[in-house]
N, C-alpha and C positions, 0 to 999 in steps of 0.2 A: 411253359408257356410265361413271356417275358411281367415283368412287375416293374410298376412304378410308381416308386414312395414320393408320392404328393401329397401334403400333410395339410392341415392349419385352411382347406377347403371344404364349402357344405358338400355333405356325400346324401343329402335325401331333402325334398322342397313336397310344402304343402300348399295348395290354396286355402288362404281365410279371405272372408268380406265380415263384413258388420250387417245381419241380418236388418237392423233398421236403419234405412241410409241415411237417415237425419244422424245416424251415429261417428259418419265417413270421420268428420274432422276428430272428434273422439279419439278415434280409434288409430289415425294419424298419429296421432300428439302420444297415445300410448304404445306405439310401435317406438318412435321417437326416442323414450324414457327407455326402453327394455336394448335400444339398439346401444345405446352409451352405457347400459352397465353389462351388455354382456357383446364382446367383440367378434364369437364365434358364430354370428347368426349375421346372416344375410335377408335381406329385403328389397324386394322389386316391386313397386304399384308405377301404370303406368295411366290408366283413366279409373273414372267412374263406373265403368260398367266391366272392369276387367279386373280379376280378383287378385288381390295383392299375393302376392309367392313368397314366403318367408322358405329360409334354406338353413338347416343346422348339419351339427356334426353323426345325430343318433333320430330315432323315431319317439325317442324318451325326450330327448332335447326342443324337440318339435313341443310338444304333449306339453312339457313344462311350463312355456312359450306361452301357448292356448290358455292351459291354465289360468295363468298370470294374466291376462287380456278379461277372462271371465273371473275371475273373483278377485282382482285386484282393482281391474278398473270398470268392471259391472257391467262388462259388454255382452251381447246376445253373438253368438257365431253361425255363419255356414264356414264348414270346416271340407274340405276333399281328402280324397284318399293321398298317402303320404307315395311319393312315385322315386326313384332311385334317380339322380343325378350321375350321366354317365361322361364321357369326354372323348377323345379320340385323339390317334395318332399314326405315322405312317411307318412302316415298315423299311422301306428300303428307299434309295433316290432315283426320279426322277424328275423330267423335265417339262416344262411349259410356254406354251407361248401365245400370246393374245396380242391383235390388231386391231386396237379401238379404234373407228374411222366411224363421222359422221359430218354428214351435211345439213344443214336446217337453213340454206339462205344468209350468206352474209359470210362471216369466219366459221369456219368445220371445227371438228375434235377430232383432235391423232394423238395415239398415245399407241405404241409397240412396246413389249416388253417382253424378253424371255428368262423365266427363273426356273432355278434347281431345288427342290426340294429334297430335303435328307432326316432320318432320323437324326435327335440333340440325346445329349444325355440325359437319361432318365433324371426328372427332376429340375432339370435347367431350364425348360419351356420355349420360349421362342428366341431367336437369335437371327437379325438379319445381317447378309454381307452384301456388298457394296462392290462388287468384281468388275464395274465396267472401267472401259480403256479406252482412249482415245477419243473420249467424248461422244460416243455416240448412242447416247441420251445425258442431255447437259443435265448440269450439277441440281437444278432447280427444278428437275423432275424426281429427283431419285428419291426425297422424304413424301412426295406424295406417294409413289409407286408401293413404298413399305406401309405408310397408309391405309392402302387400300387392300396388302396381304393383313395387313392385321384385322382389318374389319372382317374380312372372309375367314380368319380363325374363330369368330365368336359361333360362325353358321358348317358344320362339317358336313363331310362331305356323304358317309354315312348316314346319319338319321337327324344332322342338324344341331350335335353336340358341338360343344367347345374344345377346337384342336391345340394340343399340347405338345410339349418339347421335340419343335422341331426346328430346323436350319432352310431362311428362304434365300438362297443367294442369286443379285440380279445379276446376269454375265452377259446380257448383248437388247439390244433393241435398237429401235430408230425415231426420230423426229420429222415435224415441217417444219418450217421457219414462221409458217404463217398461222397453221392453224392448230400446232401444241399449244395444249395448257395443263393445267395439274388434275384437273378432273381428269381430262381423258388418261393420264396415266395411272392413276389411283384406278380407276374402273379397270384400265387394263394389267393392273399389277391383282387385282383382286378375280379377275377371271383366268390369268394365266396362273397361280398359284389353285385355286381349286383344278385347271386341270391337269397340273401334273402331279395334285395329291389324290387324284382319281388313279393314276397311273401309278402310286407309291406304294400302293399296297397297304391300301386303309386300314387302320382297326377298330374298336369298340372296346373302353375301358371303362371297368365297372371297378365299384368301388366291394372291398374284400373285407371284411371285420374278424378280431381276433375275439373270439367266442368262450367264455370260460362258464362251465355246466357244475352245479354241485349236488351230487345223484346218490343215493342209497347204491349200495352194492348191488342190489338185485335186480333194479331197472337200467344197467351200465349196458347191457345188449342193446335193451327198447331205442333208448337214445340213443347210441351210437348209429344204430342202424337209422334212426330218423337224420341227424345230421349227414348221412353217408346220403341218403334221400335228396338234401339239398346240396348238393355239391359239394358237400364242407371237405374239409383232410383234416384227420386227428391228428394233433401235434404232440397232445402228451396226455401222461394220467398218470393221475398221484393218488396215495390214500390221504384224508387229511379227518382227525375227529369223526373217526365210526364211519364216512363216506366217504366215494369216490371223485374224485376234479378230474374235468375231460376240458381239454386243450384242443380247443381247435381251429382253424380257418373256415369260414364259411362269408360268399357273397351275399353281400346287404339282399338285394332282390330277391332271397330264397330266408330271406329274416323278418321279412316284412308280415309274416304270418304267423311267427317264432314265438306262444303265449309263454309266459312263465310258468303258467302253470303251479304243480305243488315243487318242483324244481328251484331254484335259483339259479337266475345265468347271469352273468355281467358281460357286456357287446360295448368292443369299443373299436373304432377305426384303425386299421394295418394297414391296406397300402393299396391302390391301383394294379388290375390285372388286365391283360388280354381276355375278353368276353370270348367264348366261344362260340362259334355259327349253329343255327340251327341243325347244319348236313351234320357238321360232327356232334352230333348227339342224335343222330334215328330222326331230324326233324325233315320238313319238304324242304329244305335248304332252299330256302326265297327271303326267307326272312335273316335278319342281322343276326340275332341274339337268338337266343333259347329265352330268353325273358325279354320279348319287343317294348322297347321303349314307350313310355307315353309321357306330355306334359300333363302338369299341377292341373288340376282345376277344381271347381265347388260340389260339393254332392253329399256322399252319404259318408264320410271318412272315418279317424279315426275316433273321432270327437262327437261325432252324430245320433245324441242320445240324450235323454233327458238331462241329463247334467249339465249339458252346453246349452240347454235351450232358451232355460229361463231362471236365469241367478235368482234366487229369492231378493 
């Protein structure tokens, strides 16, 4: 299974809103302070009626941020269930073509491009290549085409997640002396990229965590069985101060319900890997993965208890 070493990127999100609408300005100021102090956190706020999305490196990371909002900034919160941040990429080369033509009275819109999409080196990100020859696409429309592709990267063709580690080559197209403009080529670039990506064996990537569990020897079998049931892969075991230390790689989606219980465990991001399709795991084959990706929303999340409801 392919691996994608994408570091310093948030892997889990949660939707958070102030319970009292009058606290929104205070809430946003508090988030601004937190972001200045913690560069690993990401915050996305669009409008008052849409929850603010906090993204971080682990469930514990997000819980610590919410603790600060509660106790340090004295805010009452509505907090949703944490959700995994998936990514998308492609596994082979494919081509896409888009001819964007619109006539609305007066000058029209015309943009025509051919794009080749292929996997890029893992961790290298997006690369755009201009391979236009003979001026079939004028120079002033090259950058808008690239911009359209970059915008298309933000919503992948499988489940709408960001597409990473791909190379897009603009190799052909055409233009109209009167009707061509930057917007038409930007739209054509986006559409051609998506067409090519659908043909290029797109795959969903999921964050995988490095897990360490310290457990009495008599419970080893139980813990190993539980990790295996979560699609975990045991990486090693060692004896330490009368206990056994189990190290494993486990998909983050399978760790969200993994309680510390009576045994200590540490969880750190390891890498992104291609997520199995449901049909690979004996499912119905219609879904993208064994753990269908969902978007963050407020509700009964990890902080939905009296502790987060009414600070003294």
